[in-house]
C-alpha positions in Angstrom: 66.5 -131.3 14.4 65.1 -132.4 11.1 66.2 -132.7 7.5 63.9 -133.2 4.5 65.7 -134.4 1.3 69.0 -133.2 2.7 67.9 -129.8 3.7 67.5 -128.7 7.4 63.8 -127.8 7.5 60.6 -128.9 9.1 58.4 -127.8 6.1 56.8 -130.7 4.2 54.8 -130.3 0.9 51.1 -130.6 1.7 50.7 -132.9 -1.3 53.3 -135.5 0.0 51.7 -138.9 -0.2 53.1 -139.8 3.3 50.8 -137.0 4.7 47.9 -137.6 2.3 47.7 -141.4 2.4 50.3 -142.7 4.8 52.1 -143.9 1.7 55.5 -144.7 3.2 57.6 -146.4 5.8 59.8 -145.5 8.7 62.4 -146.8 11.1 63.2 -145.6 14.7 66.6 -146.2 16.2 68.9 -145.1 19.0 72.2 -143.4 18.7 74.7 -143.5 21.6 78.3 -142.2 21.5 77.7 -141.2 17.9 76.9 -144.8 16.9 73.5 -145.9 15.6 72.4 -149.2 17.2 72.1 -152.1 14.7 72.4 -149.7 11.7 73.1 -152.4 9.1 69.9 -154.3 10.2 67.9 -151.1 10.4 68.8 -150.1 6.8 68.1 -153.6 5.5 64.7 -153.4 7.0 64.1 -150.0 5.5 65.1 -151.4 2.1 62.8 -154.4 2.4 59.8 -152.3 3.5 60.3 -149.8 0.7 60.6 -152.7 -1.8 57.3 -154.2 -0.4 55.5 -150.9 -1.2 57.3 -150.3 -4.5 59.2 -147.2 -3.2 62.8 -146.5 -4.1 64.9 -146.6 -0.9 67.5 -143.9 -0.4 71.0 -145.0 -0.7 72.8 -146.1 2.5 75.7 -143.6 2.0 73.2 -140.8 1.4 71.4 -141.5 4.7 74.7 -141.9 6.6 75.9 -138.6 5.3 72.8 -136.8 6.4 72.7 -138.5 9.7 76.3 -137.3 10.4 75.2 -133.7 9.8 71.9 -134.1 11.8 73.5 -135.7 14.8 76.8 -133.7 15.0 75.5 -131.9 18.1 73.5 -134.7 19.5 75.6 -137.9 19.8 73.0 -139.5 22.0 69.4 -139.4 20.7 66.5 -141.2 19.0 66.6 -141.1 15.2 63.6 -141.5 13.0 63.9 -142.1 9.2 60.7 -141.7 7.1 60.6 -142.5 3.4 57.4 -141.6 1.5 56.5 -142.2 -2.1 56.9 -138.4 -2.5 54.8 -135.5 -3.8 52.0 -136.3 -6.2 48.7 -135.2 -7.6 45.4 -136.0 -5.8 44.4 -139.7 -6.2 45.5 -143.1 -5.1 47.4 -143.9 -8.2 51.0 -144.5 -7.1 52.7 -143.5 -10.3 51.4 -139.9 -9.9 54.2 -139.4 -7.3 57.5 -137.7 -8.1 60.7 -138.8 -6.4 60.5 -140.3 -2.9 60.8 -138.0 0.1 63.2 -138.8 2.9 62.7 -137.2 6.4 65.3 -137.6 9.1 64.7 -136.3 12.6 66.2 -136.5 16.1 64.6 -136.3 19.5 65.9 -136.8 23.1 66.3 -140.2 24.5 63.1 -141.1 26.5 63.5 -141.1 30.3 61.7 -144.3 31.3 61.5 -145.1 35.0 64.5 -147.1 36.2 62.1 -149.7 37.8 61.1 -150.8 34.2 64.5 -152.3 34.0 64.9 -153.4 37.6 61.4 -154.7 38.4 59.6 -155.1 35.1 56.4 -153.4 33.8 52.7 -153.6 34.2 50.6 -153.9 31.0 47.0 -154.2 30.0 45.0 -155.8 27.2 43.7 -153.3 24.7 40.1 -153.4 23.5 41.0 -152.6 20.0 41.6 -155.6 17.7 44.1 -155.6 14.9 42.8 -156.2 11.4 44.3 -158.6 8.9 46.3 -157.4 5.9 48.9 -159.9 4.8 50.4 -157.6 2.2 51.3 -155.1 4.9 52.0 -157.6 7.7 55.5 -157.1 9.2 56.1 -153.7 7.5 56.7 -150.6 9.5 54.4 -148.5 7.3 53.0 -145.0 8.1 49.4 -146.2 8.7 49.6 -146.5 12.5 46.0 -145.5 13.4 45.4 -148.8 15.2 48.3 -148.2 17.5 47.2 -144.6 18.1 43.6 -145.5 19.0 44.8 -148.4 21.2 47.1 -146.0 23.1 44.2 -143.7 23.9 42.6 -146.4 25.9 44.5 -145.7 29.1 46.0 -142.8 31.0 47.2 -144.7 34.1 50.9 -143.9 34.4 51.5 -147.2 36.1 50.7 -149.1 32.9 53.7 -149.1 30.6 52.2 -150.8 27.6 49.1 -152.2 26.1 48.9 -155.6 24.4 47.3 -155.8 21.0 45.3 -158.9 19.9 43.9 -159.8 16.5 40.3 -160.6 15.5 40.8 -164.2 16.8 42.2 -162.9 20.1 45.7 -164.0 19.4 48.4 -161.8 21.0 50.3 -160.0 18.3 52.3 -157.2 19.9 52.3 -154.2 22.2 51.2 -150.7 20.9 54.9 -149.9 20.5 56.7 -153.2 21.0 57.1 -156.8 20.0 56.3 -159.7 22.4 58.3 -162.8 23.1 57.8 -165.4 25.8 59.5 -168.4 27.4 57.3 -171.4 28.0 58.5 -174.9 28.9 62.0 -174.2 27.6 60.9 -172.9 24.3 61.3 -169.3 23.1 58.1 -168.2 21.4 57.1 -165.1 19.5 53.8 -164.4 17.7 53.2 -165.2 14.1 53.1 -161.8 12.2 52.1 -163.1 8.8 48.6 -161.4 9.0 49.3 -158.3 11.0 51.8 -156.6 13.3 55.4 -155.2 12.8 58.5 -157.3 12.6 60.8 -155.2 14.6 64.6 -155.1 14.5 65.0 -155.7 18.3 62.7 -158.8 17.9 65.0 -160.0 15.1 68.1 -159.5 17.2 66.7 -161.2 20.2 65.7 -164.3 18.1 69.3 -164.4 16.7 70.7 -164.2 20.2 68.5 -166.9 21.5 69.2 -169.1 18.5 72.9 -168.7 19.1 72.4 -170.1 22.6 71.0 -173.2 21.0 67.4 -172.7 22.3 64.4 -173.9 20.4 62.4 -171.0 18.8 58.8 -171.1 17.6 57.0 -168.5 15.6 53.3 -169.3 16.2 49.9 -168.0 17.2 49.9 -167.0 20.9 46.7 -167.0 22.9 46.3 -164.8 25.9 46.1 -167.8 28.2 49.4 -169.1 26.7 51.1 -165.8 27.5 49.7 -165.8 31.0 51.0 -169.3 31.6 54.5 -168.5 30.3 57.5 -168.4 32.7 58.7 -165.1 31.3 57.3 -162.5 28.9 59.3 -159.9 27.1 58.6 -156.6 25.3 61.1 -155.2 22.9 61.8 -152.4 20.5 64.8 -150.5 19.2 64.4 -147.7 21.8 63.5 -149.5 25.0 65.6 -152.6 24.3 63.9 -155.2 26.3 61.5 -155.1 29.3 60.0 -157.9 31.2 56.2 -158.0 31.8 55.7 -158.6 35.5 52.0 -157.7 35.9 49.0 -158.4 33.6 45.4 -158.6 35.0 45.7 -160.9 38.0 49.0 -162.5 37.0 52.2 -161.5 38.7 55.6 -162.6 37.5 58.9 -162.3 39.4 61.8 -160.7 37.6 63.5 -163.4 35.6 67.0 -164.2 34.3 66.2 -164.4 30.6 65.3 -160.7 30.2 68.5 -159.7 32.1 70.7 -162.0 30.0 69.2 -160.8 26.7 69.5 -157.1 27.7 73.2 -157.6 28.5 73.8 -159.1 25.1 71.7 -156.5 23.2 73.8 -153.7 24.7 77.0 -155.4 23.7 75.9 -156.2 20.1 74.9 -152.9 18.7 
């Protein structure tokens, strides 16, 4: 189901700047038992990303009211919220837009293989390299062509995810996920100050690990550092957390950290 500006419809104005220029942001989240996982954090991220682009964010109560209508018949689903700058005249000038457009939609929960949880996942390194744009780094904006192109690089169903590197060959993320790793007792996640998306699941995992008293580092991560790590995790708001157990010639055994984090994530939504 879909709602656009509070109306149940799938018809969007062709002059909407989200369609014309990718001028907007979005969040993706899971609802189970009529409860949206990490809703307060998700909404705060939406606010922050809208503010970074100078777009007025819809009110929290407005979105909650529309979500209640949209999910009345689907208490377990994936929810996507898109906010664009709105409909405007042709041209890049942002002030040509009218009021922001909000798009809420639901889709079925994905059916990933159970072995992704039990045994971990196989991944590959993508050929595409992420470009630098500090003003957009960390923001979940609508310009996702790099991710789309990277995802076209493989069709092997055994490969669950592709790793994205930057122009200096630093590991940044997966095509749909954030990356974290455990190395010599330190929890490390890539620096996203130049590119990449700072996801909500990544934030929650860092909060959890910090609560355990672990040392955390946000820093550049080379591919060799990742391969030498004791445990490597993928995360997003839909999959939760998966462990990487195969990359190139490297094989990891399922570890305890991923399992421990997964348990806490499920309890903390």
